[in-house]
VOPAGU-2260 file (C-alpha; in pm, 1 decimal, decimal comma):
REM VOPAGU-2260
SITE   aa  ch    i         X         Y         Z
SITE  MET   A    0     -23,0      28,4      -3,2
SITE  SER   A    1     187,6     334,7    -118,2
SITE  GLY   A    2     150,8     668,4      76,2
SITE  ARG   A    3     299,8     810,2     385,6
SITE  ARG   A    4     207,3     762,2     699,2
SITE  ALA   A    5      81,3    1056,2     908,9
SITE  LEU   A    6     -75,9    1193,2    1221,1
SITE  ALA   A    7    -389,1    1330,6    1157,6
SITE  THR   A    8    -755,7    1431,0    1242,2
SITE  ILE   A    9    -988,0    1291,0    1023,2
SITE  VAL   A   10   -1362,8    1412,3    1050,3
SITE  PHE   A   11   -1689,1    1254,2     885,0
SITE  THR   A   12   -2031,6    1385,6     845,6
SITE  ASP   A   13   -2350,0    1207,3     750,9
SITE  VAL   A   14   -2716,1    1287,5     683,5
SITE  VAL   A   15   -2963,4    1180,5     960,5
SITE  GLY   A   16   -3240,6     968,7     835,0
SITE  TYR   A   17   -3103,1     979,1     448,6
SITE  SER   A   18   -3287,1     705,0     339,7
SITE  ALA   A   19   -3589,5     791,0     441,3
SITE  HIS   A   20   -3549,0    1127,9     282,2
SITE  MET   A   21   -3454,5     937,0     -70,2
SITE  GLY   A   22   -3764,8     728,6      -7,5
SITE  GLN   A   23   -4009,9    1006,9      31,2
SITE  HIS   A   24   -3872,4    1257,1    -231,1
SITE  GLU   A   25   -3546,6    1118,9    -425,4
SITE  GLU   A   26   -3477,1    1448,3    -592,5
SITE  ARG   A   27   -3585,0    1662,5    -318,1
SITE  ALA   A   28   -3310,5    1494,0    -109,6
SITE  LEU   A   29   -3043,4    1478,4    -333,1
SITE  VAL   A   30   -3071,2    1879,5    -409,9
SITE  ALA   A   31   -3042,9    1912,7     -38,7
SITE  VAL   A   32   -2778,1    1702,3      29,2
SITE  ARG   A   33   -2574,3    1854,4    -258,3
SITE  ARG   A   34   -2618,2    2190,8    -115,3
SITE  ASP   A   35   -2489,4    2078,6     250,6
SITE  LEU   A   36   -2209,8    1929,9     108,4
SITE  ALA   A   37   -2077,3    2223,7     -97,9
SITE  LEU   A   38   -2130,8    2441,7     221,7
SITE  MET   A   39   -1921,7    2181,1     422,3
SITE  ARG   A   40   -1629,7    2168,2     164,5
SITE  GLN   A   41   -1610,2    2552,9     154,1
SITE  LEU   A   42   -1561,0    2574,9     558,1
SITE  CYS   A   43   -1340,4    2271,3     505,3
SITE  GLU   A   44   -1094,0    2486,0     291,4
SITE  HIS   A   45   -1163,6    2798,2     503,3
SITE  HIS   A   46    -998,4    2595,0     792,5
SITE  GLU   A   47    -728,1    2467,2     627,3
SITE  GLY   A   48    -837,4    2119,1     571,6
SITE  TRP   A   49    -937,0    1865,0     286,7
SITE  ALA   A   50   -1201,8    1739,0     174,7
SITE  VAL   A   51   -1076,8    1404,9      63,3
SITE  LYS   A   52   -1395,5    1231,3     -59,9
SITE  GLU   A   53   -1806,7    1219,9     -54,0
SITE  ILE   A   54   -1915,6     898,9      39,5
SITE  GLY   A   55   -2346,5     892,2     -54,7
SITE  ASP   A   56   -2455,8    1140,3     197,7
SITE  ALA   A   57   -2112,2    1147,3     401,3
SITE  LEU   A   58   -1818,9    1388,7     364,6
SITE  MET   A   59   -1461,4    1287,4     476,2
SITE  MET   A   60   -1218,3    1544,0     569,1
SITE  HIS   A   61    -876,6    1573,4     696,9
SITE  PHE   A   62    -663,1    1813,5     918,6
SITE  GLY   A   63    -318,3    1851,7     998,1
SITE  SER   A   64    -445,6    2018,5    1292,3
SITE  ALA   A   65    -697,9    1920,7    1552,2
SITE  VAL   A   66    -810,8    2263,7    1652,9
SITE  LYS   A   67    -858,5    2322,3    1280,1
SITE  ALA   A   68   -1048,3    2005,4    1281,8
SITE  VAL   A   69   -1267,9    2108,3    1571,7
SITE  GLU   A   70   -1320,8    2460,0    1441,6
SITE  CYS   A   71   -1450,1    2331,3    1103,4
SITE  ALA   A   72   -1684,4    2050,2    1304,7
SITE  GLN   A   73   -1838,5    2344,6    1487,7
SITE  ALA   A   74   -1898,7    2590,9    1206,6
SITE  ILE   A   75   -2040,0    2339,6     983,6
SITE  GLN   A   76   -2344,6    2290,8    1208,0
SITE  LEU   A   77   -2336,7    2673,2    1311,3
SITE  ALA   A   78   -2397,7    2733,0     921,6
SITE  ILE   A   79   -2635,4    2420,7     873,7
SITE  ALA   A   80   -2843,6    2561,8    1156,7
SITE  THR   A   81   -2832,5    2908,5    1041,4
SITE  GLN   A   82   -2918,3    2803,7     676,7
SITE  ALA   A   83   -3229,3    2651,5     812,9
SITE  ARG   A   84   -3402,6    2940,9     933,6
SITE  GLN   A   85   -3294,3    3145,5     618,2
SITE  LEU   A   86   -3395,4    2915,8     332,4
SITE  PRO   A   87   -3744,7    2956,7     160,3
SITE  ALA   A   88   -4082,9    2790,9     333,4
SITE  GLY   A   89   -4080,4    2419,9     199,1
SITE  SER   A   90   -3726,6    2340,4     145,0
SITE  LEU   A   91   -3576,4    2002,0     290,1
SITE  ILE   A   92   -3376,3    2087,5     599,6
SITE  LEU   A   93   -3086,7    1831,0     671,9
SITE  GLN   A   94   -2933,1    1743,4     996,7
SITE  HIS   A   95   -2597,3    1621,3    1000,5
SITE  ARG   A   96   -2427,0    1416,5    1240,1
SITE  ILE   A   97   -2041,2    1483,6    1289,7
SITE  GLY   A   98   -1764,2    1238,9    1435,5
SITE  MET   A   99   -1384,6    1293,3    1478,4
SITE  HIS   A  100   -1062,8    1123,4    1603,7
SITE  LEU   A  101    -687,6    1204,5    1587,5
SITE  GLY   A  102    -460,0     881,4    1510,5
SITE  ASP   A  103    -225,7     709,1    1258,1
SITE  VAL   A  104    -334,9     748,6     876,3
SITE  LEU   A  105    -194,0     648,6     509,7
SITE  VAL   A  106    -195,6     962,2     302,2
SITE  ASP   A  107    -172,9     931,6     -58,3
SITE  ASP   A  108    -252,1    1206,7    -333,6
SITE  HIS   A  109    -616,0    1074,4    -360,8
SITE  ASP   A  110    -704,4     916,1     -27,9
SITE  VAL   A  111    -660,9     856,5     338,5
SITE  ARG   A  112    -668,7     509,8     497,8
SITE  GLY   A  113    -603,5     328,3     804,3
SITE  ASP   A  114    -691,8     268,6    1161,1
SITE  GLY   A  115    -773,8     662,5    1225,4
SITE  VAL   A  116   -1018,3     651,4     926,7
SITE  ASN   A  117   -1194,4     370,1    1063,8
SITE  ILE   A  118   -1217,1     501,3    1396,1
SITE  ALA   A  119   -1362,6     848,7    1291,8
SITE  ALA   A  120   -1629,8     675,5    1076,6
SITE  ARG   A  121   -1727,4     490,5    1392,2
SITE  VAL   A  122   -1716,3     769,1    1632,9
SITE  GLN   A  123   -1977,3     974,3    1357,6
SITE  SER   A  124   -2179,3     685,1    1379,7
SITE  ALA   A  125   -2228,6     711,4    1745,1
SITE  ALA   A  126   -2288,7    1055,5    1740,2
SITE  LYS   A  127   -2683,7    1238,6    1788,1
SITE  PRO   A  128   -2829,5    1440,6    1506,8
SITE  GLY   A  129   -2678,5    1812,9    1523,3
SITE  THR   A  130   -2367,3    1704,1    1755,3
SITE  VAL   A  131   -2032,5    1680,6    1681,9
SITE  TYR   A  132   -1862,1    1396,8    1869,5
SITE  PHE   A  133   -1508,8    1358,0    1905,7
SITE  SER   A  134   -1256,7    1086,6    2078,9
SITE  GLN   A  135   -1025,2    1112,0    2380,5
SITE  THR   A  136    -728,8    1170,2    2130,1
SITE  VAL   A  137    -886,5    1481,5    2008,8
SITE  ARG   A  138    -934,2    1616,9    2343,7
SITE  ASP   A  139    -589,4    1572,8    2463,8
SITE  ALA   A  140    -437,6    1780,7    2169,5
SITE  ILE   A  141    -650,0    2078,8    2185,1
SITE  PRO   A  142    -650,0    2332,5    2443,8
SITE  ALA   A  143    -885,1    2386,6    2707,2
SITE  GLN   A  144   -1113,5    2655,6    2593,2
SITE  TYR   A  145   -1197,3    2465,4    2270,7
SITE  TYR   A  146   -1357,8    2159,7    2472,2
SITE  GLU   A  147   -1511,7    2361,3    2803,6
SITE  SER   A  148   -1869,5    2386,4    2637,6
SITE  ALA   A  149   -1853,4    1968,2    2510,5
SITE  VAL   A  150   -2029,7    1705,8    2768,4
SITE  LYS   A  151   -1822,5    1382,6    2872,3
SITE  VAL   A  152   -2004,9    1088,4    2661,1
SITE  GLY   A  153   -1839,1     828,3    2823,2
SITE  SER   A  154   -1622,6     498,3    2716,9
SITE  ARG   A  155   -1812,0     346,8    2437,9
SITE  GLY   A  156   -1757,4      24,8    2217,2
SITE  LEU   A  157   -1753,5      75,7    1851,1
SITE  LYS   A  158   -1804,3    -147,4    1581,0
SITE  ASN   A  159   -1516,2    -344,4    1434,5
SITE  ILE   A  160   -1274,6    -140,0    1711,6
SITE  GLU   A  161   -1137,2    -343,7    1921,1
SITE  ALA   A  162   -1090,7    -131,8    2229,4
SITE  PRO   A  163   -1377,3     104,4    2368,0
SITE  VAL   A  164   -1298,0     472,2    2282,8
SITE  MET   A  165   -1375,6     753,1    2548,1
SITE  LEU   A  166   -1613,6     997,5    2328,7
SITE  TYR   A  167   -1708,8    1369,0    2412,3
SITE  ALA   A  168   -1971,0    1586,5    2234,7
SITE  PHE   A  169   -2027,0    1935,6    2149,2
SITE  PRO   A  170   -2421,2    1955,0    2191,5
SITE  ALA   A  171   -2656,4    2013,4    1912,3
SITE  LEU   A  172   -2694,2    2379,3    1820,8
SITE  LYS   A  173   -2988,6    2579,0    1881,9
SITE  THR   A  174   -3042,9    2913,5    1706,2
SITE  ALA   A  175   -3198,4    3210,8    1820,4
SITE  HIS   A  176   -3445,9    3383,3    1561,7
SITE  PRO   A  177   -3755,7    3646,8    1577,8
SITE  ALA   A  178   -4077,6    3461,2    1582,0
SITE  ARG   A  179   -4331,7    3561,6    1245,3
SITE  ARG   A  180   -4719,0    3530,4    1260,8
SITE  THR   A  181   -4684,8    3355,4     928,3
SITE  TYR   A  182   -4447,9    3108,5    1088,5
SITE  GLN   A  183   -4242,5    3045,4     794,9
SITE  TRP   A  184   -3900,3    3102,1     750,9
SITE  LEU   A  185   -3790,4    3396,9     583,1
SITE  GLY   A  186   -3727,7    3302,8     205,7
SITE  LEU   A  187   -3464,7    3563,5     190,1
SITE  GLY   A  188   -3234,4    3316,9      36,6
SITE  CYS   A  189   -2903,8    3222,7     200,2
SITE  GLY   A  190   -2577,3    3299,1      16,8
SITE  VAL   A  191   -2287,8    3077,4     134,5
SITE  ALA   A  192   -2045,4    3363,6     196,7
SITE  THR   A  193   -2277,7    3503,4     428,4
SITE  LEU   A  194   -2263,3    3165,6     604,0
SITE  LEU   A  195   -1933,5    3141,0     625,6
SITE  ALA   A  196   -1884,2    3484,1     736,3
SITE  ILE   A  197   -2157,3    3370,6    1044,0
SITE  ALA   A  198   -1988,5    3080,2    1103,0
SITE  THR   A  199   -1649,3    3134,6    1087,6
SITE  HIS   A  200   -1668,9    3456,3    1333,3
SITE  THR   A  201   -1887,3    3269,3    1611,9
SITE  ARG   A  202   -1682,3    3127,3    1904,7
SITE  PHE   A  203   -1861,8    2803,9    2086,9
SITE  GLN   A  204   -1892,5    2866,8    2432,1
SITE  SER   A  205   -4835,3    3029,1     690,2
SITE  PRO   A  206   -5162,2    3102,4     834,9
SITE  THR   A  207   -5194,8    2949,8    1173,2
SITE  GLN   A  208   -5287,7    2528,1    1127,5
SITE  PRO   A  209   -5499,4    2374,8    1397,8
SITE  ILE   A  210   -5327,8    2161,5    1678,5
SITE  THR   A  211   -5311,9    1789,5    1553,1
SITE  ARG   A  212   -5500,5    1601,1    1880,1
SITE  GLN   A  213   -5312,9    1280,0    1801,0
SITE  ALA   A  214   -4979,2    1394,1    1789,5
SITE  ILE   A  215   -5036,3    1622,6    2098,8
SITE  THR   A  216   -5052,3    1356,0    2376,8
SITE  SER   A  217   -5166,7    1599,7    2647,5
SITE  LEU   A  218   -5248,4    1988,5    2708,6
SITE  GLY   A  219   -5314,2    2075,6    3044,6
SITE  THR   A  220   -5284,0    2385,1    3294,4
SITE  VAL   A  221   -5011,0    2409,7    3513,1
SITE  ASN   A  222   -5116,4    2455,8    3840,7
SITE  ARG   A  223   -5020,9    2783,9    3954,0
SITE  PRO   A  224   -5238,4    2977,7    4224,8
SITE  GLU   A  225   -5091,7    3317,7    4108,0
SITE  THR   A  226   -5245,0    3294,7    3768,4
SITE  PRO   A  227   -5355,4    3440,5    3519,1
SITE  ALA   A  228   -5263,1    3769,7    3778,0
SITE  ARG   A  229   -4899,6    3744,6    3888,3
SITE  SER   A  230   -4815,1    3747,1    4249,2
SITE  ILE   A  231   -4480,8    4000,9    4215,8
SITE  ALA   A  232   -4291,8    4063,2    4502,9
SITE  THR   A  233   -4015,9    4351,6    4467,5
SITE  ASP   A  234   -3716,9    4406,7    4652,9
SITE  ALA   A  235   -3530,9    4704,1    4516,2
SITE  THR   A  236   -3273,5    4695,5    4818,9
SITE  ASN   A  237   -3116,0    4366,8    4738,0
SITE  ARG   A  238   -3080,3    4488,2    4332,1
SITE  ALA   A  239   -2976,1    4814,6    4381,6
SITE  ASP   A  240   -2571,7    4714,5    4326,9
SITE  GLU   A  241   -2687,1    4499,3    4014,1
SITE  THR   A  242   -2506,5    4558,5    3653,9
SITE  ALA   A  243   -2752,5    4664,2    3395,6
SITE  ASP   A  244   -2645,2    4597,7    3045,1
SITE  GLU   A  245   -2794,5    4729,8    2729,9
SITE  LEU   A  246   -3117,2    4517,7    2702,5
SITE  ALA   A  247   -3167,0    4397,5    3091,3
SITE  VAL   A  248   -3305,8    4654,4    3288,3
SITE  SER   A  249   -3208,8    4604,5    3665,4
SITE  VAL   A  250   -3447,4    4845,3    3837,3
SITE  PRO   A  251   -3767,4    4759,4    3987,6
SITE  SER   A  252   -4098,6    4819,3    3802,0
SITE  THR   A  253   -4245,1    5130,0    3872,5
SITE  THR   A  254   -4579,0    5073,3    3679,8
SITE  ALA   A  255   -4902,4    5117,6    3891,4
SITE  PRO   A  256   -5021,3    4783,4    4027,8
SITE  GLU   A  257   -5213,9    4547,0    3804,3
SITE  THR   A  258   -5589,9    4580,1    3774,7
SITE  PRO   A  259   -5835,7    4257,6    3774,6
SITE  PRO   A  260   -5844,3    4051,9    3453,2
SITE  SER   A  261   -6101,7    4211,1    3189,8
SITE  SER   A  262   -6402,2    3960,7    3082,2
SITE  GLU   A  263   -6177,4    3956,3    2757,6
SITE  THR   A  264   -5853,5    3880,2    2905,4
SITE  ALA   A  265   -6021,1    3598,8    3106,9
SITE  LEU   A  266   -6159,6    3426,4    2806,8
SITE  ALA   A  267   -5763,5    3471,9    2656,8
SITE  ALA   A  268   -5637,8    3308,6    2968,1
SITE  THR   A  269   -5807,4    2980,8    2920,4
SITE  ASN   A  270   -5479,8    2841,2    2760,8
SITE  ASP   A  271   -5257,4    3040,4    3028,1
SITE  TYR   A  272   -4982,1    2854,9    3110,2
SITE  ALA   A  273   -5055,2    2544,0    2948,8
SITE  ALA   A  274   -4799,2    2231,0    2958,3
SITE  PHE   A  275   -4749,5    2003,2    2666,4
SITE  SER   A  276   -4671,9    1664,5    2589,7
SITE  LEU   A  277   -4543,9    1671,2    2218,7
SITE  ALA   A  278   -4504,9    1361,8    1969,0
SITE  PRO   A  279   -4350,6    1422,9    1577,5
SITE  GLY   A  280   -4627,7    1515,8    1355,1
SITE  PHE   A  281   -4810,0    1784,5    1591,8
SITE  GLN   A  282   -4797,9    2103,3    1306,6
SITE  GLN   A  283   -4806,5    2375,2    1604,2
SITE  ALA   A  284   -4937,9    2436,1    1988,9
SITE  SER   A  285   -4962,2    2709,8    2171,5
SITE  GLY   A  286   -5032,0    2871,3    2511,6
SITE  THR   A  287   -5041,5    3198,6    2664,6
SITE  GLY   A  288   -4971,0    3428,2    2984,6
SITE  ASN   A  289   -4816,4    3736,1    3106,9
SITE  ILE   A  290   -4424,7    3805,7    3045,2
SITE  GLY   A  291   -4220,8    3888,8    3363,4
SITE  GLY   A  292   -4179,1    3772,9    3701,9
SITE  PRO   A  293   -3922,8    3901,4    4032,6
SITE  ARG   A  294   -3634,0    3701,8    3936,1
SITE  LEU   A  295   -3315,8    3808,1    3694,4
SITE  ALA   A  296   -3284,7    3531,6    3435,5
SITE  SER   A  297   -2935,0    3555,3    3462,5
SITE  GLU   A  298   -2914,2    3471,2    3861,0
SITE  ALA   A  299   -3230,0    3212,0    3832,1
SITE  MET   A  300   -3022,9    3029,2    3537,0
SITE  GLY   A  301   -2676,1    3091,5    3714,1
SITE  ILE   A  302   -2550,9    3179,6    3382,3
SITE  ALA   A  303   -2564,7    3511,5    3172,8
SITE  LEU   A  304   -2450,1    3406,8    2837,7
SITE  THR   A  305   -2559,1    3080,8    2646,1
SITE  SER   A  306   -2490,0    2935,1    2321,1
SITE  THR   A  307   -2844,5    3129,0    2217,0
SITE  GLY   A  308   -2794,5    3450,2    2345,2
SITE  LYS   A  309   -2772,6    3670,3    2672,3
SITE  CYS   A  310   -2997,5    3566,1    2963,8
SITE  ASN   A  311   -3204,0    3891,1    3023,9
SITE  GLY   A  312   -3472,1    4040,4    3171,4
SITE  TYR   A  313   -3699,1    3914,9    3490,2
SITE  ILE   A  314   -3861,6    3537,1    3496,4
SITE  ASP   A  315   -4124,8    3410,4    3720,8
SITE  THR   A  316   -4059,3    3188,1    4040,9
SITE  LEU   A  317   -4230,9    2889,6    3825,8
SITE  PRO   A  318   -4219,9    2796,4    3479,3
SITE  ASP   A  319   -4450,2    2954,4    3230,9
SITE  HIS   A  320   -4490,1    2618,9    3051,9
SITE  ARG   A  321   -4368,6    2255,4    3080,1
SITE  LEU   A  322   -4293,1    2095,5    2777,2
SITE  THR   A  323   -4258,8    1700,5    2738,7
SITE  LEU   A  324   -4113,3    1546,6    2418,9
SITE  THR   A  325   -4195,2    1194,2    2379,2
SITE  ASN   A  326   -3919,9    1195,8    2110,4
SITE  ASP   A  327   -3632,8    1345,8    1967,3
SITE  PHE   A  328   -3737,6    1647,7    1717,0
SITE  ASP   A  329   -3473,0    1663,1    1441,1
SITE  TYR   A  330   -3624,6    2038,4    1442,2
SITE  LEU   A  331   -3824,5    2248,0    1623,5
SITE  SER   A  332   -3872,2    2628,1    1675,2
SITE  ILE   A  333   -4027,5    2757,4    2047,6
SITE  ALA   A  334   -4088,1    3119,8    2000,5
SITE  THR   A  335   -4324,1    3384,8    2149,0
SITE  LEU   A  336   -4508,9    3676,5    2030,9
SITE  ALA   A  337   -4565,9    4007,0    2256,6
SITE  GLU   A  338   -4540,8    4397,4    2233,7
SITE  GLY   A  339   -4173,0    4484,7    2274,1
SITE  TYR   A  340   -3842,5    4305,9    2386,1
SITE  THR   A  341   -3914,3    4000,4    2541,8
SITE  SER   A  342   -3658,9    3753,2    2677,8
SITE  LEU   A  343   -3732,0    3383,5    2659,5
SITE  VAL   A  344   -3570,2    3110,4    2874,2
SITE  ILE   A  345   -3561,6    2734,5    2807,5
SITE  VAL   A  346   -3421,6    2474,3    3034,7
SITE  GLY   A  347   -3398,7    2114,3    2885,4
SITE  PRO   A  348   -3280,6    1796,5    3008,9
SITE  ASN   A  349   -2942,2    1781,3    3208,6
SITE  ALA   A  350   -3050,3    2109,3    3310,4
SITE  GLU   A  351   -2877,9    2279,5    3004,8
SITE  VAL   A  352   -3010,4    2639,9    2953,5
SITE  TRP   A  353   -3069,9    2845,1    2619,0
SITE  CYS   A  354   -3158,5    3194,0    2601,6
SITE  ALA   A  355   -3277,1    3468,2    2328,1
SITE  THR   A  356   -3389,1    3834,9    2383,7
SITE  ASP   A  357   -3523,3    4022,9    2112,4
SITE  GLN   A  358   -3901,5    4143,3    1982,0
SITE  ASN   A  359   -4078,0    3806,9    1915,8
SITE  PRO   A  360   -3780,4    3574,9    2004,4
SITE  GLY   A  361   -3753,4    3171,8    1938,4
SITE  ILE   A  362   -3502,6    2947,0    1962,9
SITE  SER   A  363   -3489,3    2643,9    1734,7
SITE  GLY   A  364   -3287,0    2336,6    1635,1
SITE  PHE   A  365   -3257,0    1969,0    1753,3
SITE  TYR   A  366   -3431,6    1893,5    2040,6
SITE  GLU   A  367   -3397,0    1596,8    2245,2
SITE  GLN   A  368   -3664,8    1365,7    2391,3
SITE  GLY   A  369   -3714,6    1488,4    2749,8
SITE  SER   A  370   -3865,9    1750,9    3006,5
SITE  TYR   A  371   -3821,7    2116,4    2942,5
SITE  GLU   A  372   -3894,2    2434,4    3142,2
SITE  ILE   A  373   -3981,5    2762,3    2956,0
SITE  TYR   A  374   -4022,5    3093,8    3123,7
SITE  VAL   A  375   -4113,7    3415,4    2912,5
SITE  GLY   A  376   -3925,2    3713,6    3089,9
SITE  ASN   A  377   -3994,8    4089,2    3101,1
SITE  LEU   A  378   -3688,5    4311,0    3059,9
SITE  SER   A  379   -3829,0    4577,0    3371,7
SITE  GLN   A  380   -3921,1    4395,5    3700,9
SITE  GLY   A  381   -4253,9    4280,0    3732,7
SITE  ALA   A  382   -4545,3    4127,3    3559,0
SITE  GLY   A  383   -4578,9    4262,1    3170,6
SITE  PRO   A  384   -4825,5    4222,7    2866,7
SITE  ARG   A  385   -4980,6    3953,9    2739,5
SITE  TYR   A  386   -4797,6    3676,9    2493,3
SITE  GLU   A  387   -4840,9    3365,9    2300,5
SITE  LEU   A  388   -4612,2    3067,6    2304,8
SITE  ILE   A  389   -4580,0    2930,9    1932,9
SITE  ILE   A  390   -4424,9    2561,2    1924,9
SITE  THR   A  391   -4372,8    2452,6    1542,8
SITE  GLU   A  392   -4195,6    2181,8    1371,5
């Protein structure tokens, strides 16, 4: 076997559910795969890698630097997530798994072979949708700041690999986006140059459709004695030394006490603070309530900046909504509609936190099976105006 031996980081990507997509609409699936592979190739080149070959829906890449490989893999997942919300409505959105391993390989002018390649391919097979999995050898070769946001998956036995491999993962990305009353992604078109700019400058740290009852396994109201009128406690003294940033207003509300809800508000409150249990195929679910609360979101969550944005504003003591997902969702959007700027805070399985502050903020991406808590915050302390929560696939 000709070629030269080298220590390299091998990266594999793979489309989640590719066979199913091909079975449903072959031409549409091929167009989507070609679109995503072209984006990956450009990101690989930008990060000084070599796109060795395409294997069906998969791409194999070679990097002389483990740091560059990690940066590229994260940039790919960010670019794919960003592209998903900028494609025209009706476009096929694909999820990708990425895996990598640093090991000894045999390199020639046209291909890369060896155990390092085989292990990288198996690491990719173990990855969950939207994630980046990497082996212990990659972790050992990169500075701590590059893996501080990763989680330890544990030692895994991989197919046809003799010894177990210790795996780590960068969780699936979610992206913050403004909600639209049409509930469709903007058909702005998404140039590769724009996605490259977004991906390479980011460091990791239709009319309303009725709910499909067969897919929503339960729809109820959380036991909240203070709703719909919130019981808000204000403590100006304890917060006097807090630092206000450009959005979170760390001062007590000076608005007049709330008046009892009108009959119109009472009617609107029938879905206030609803709890959901959702299965794939539900189309859309919605809930309502009043934004805001007594707790500064960053203090309550123990984090000021998440992968989707800052934890700004004030939230209630209890979650506004509880969400149970009976299955993994390759793509889910949770968004709010309200007057002015609103904070959206989501706490997922394993206490992972995502925040976004915007006019009608939303957080979308891969959501794994499990339980979630959703808070809708106000930039000033106290109860704010009404909001509508929209959950769509």
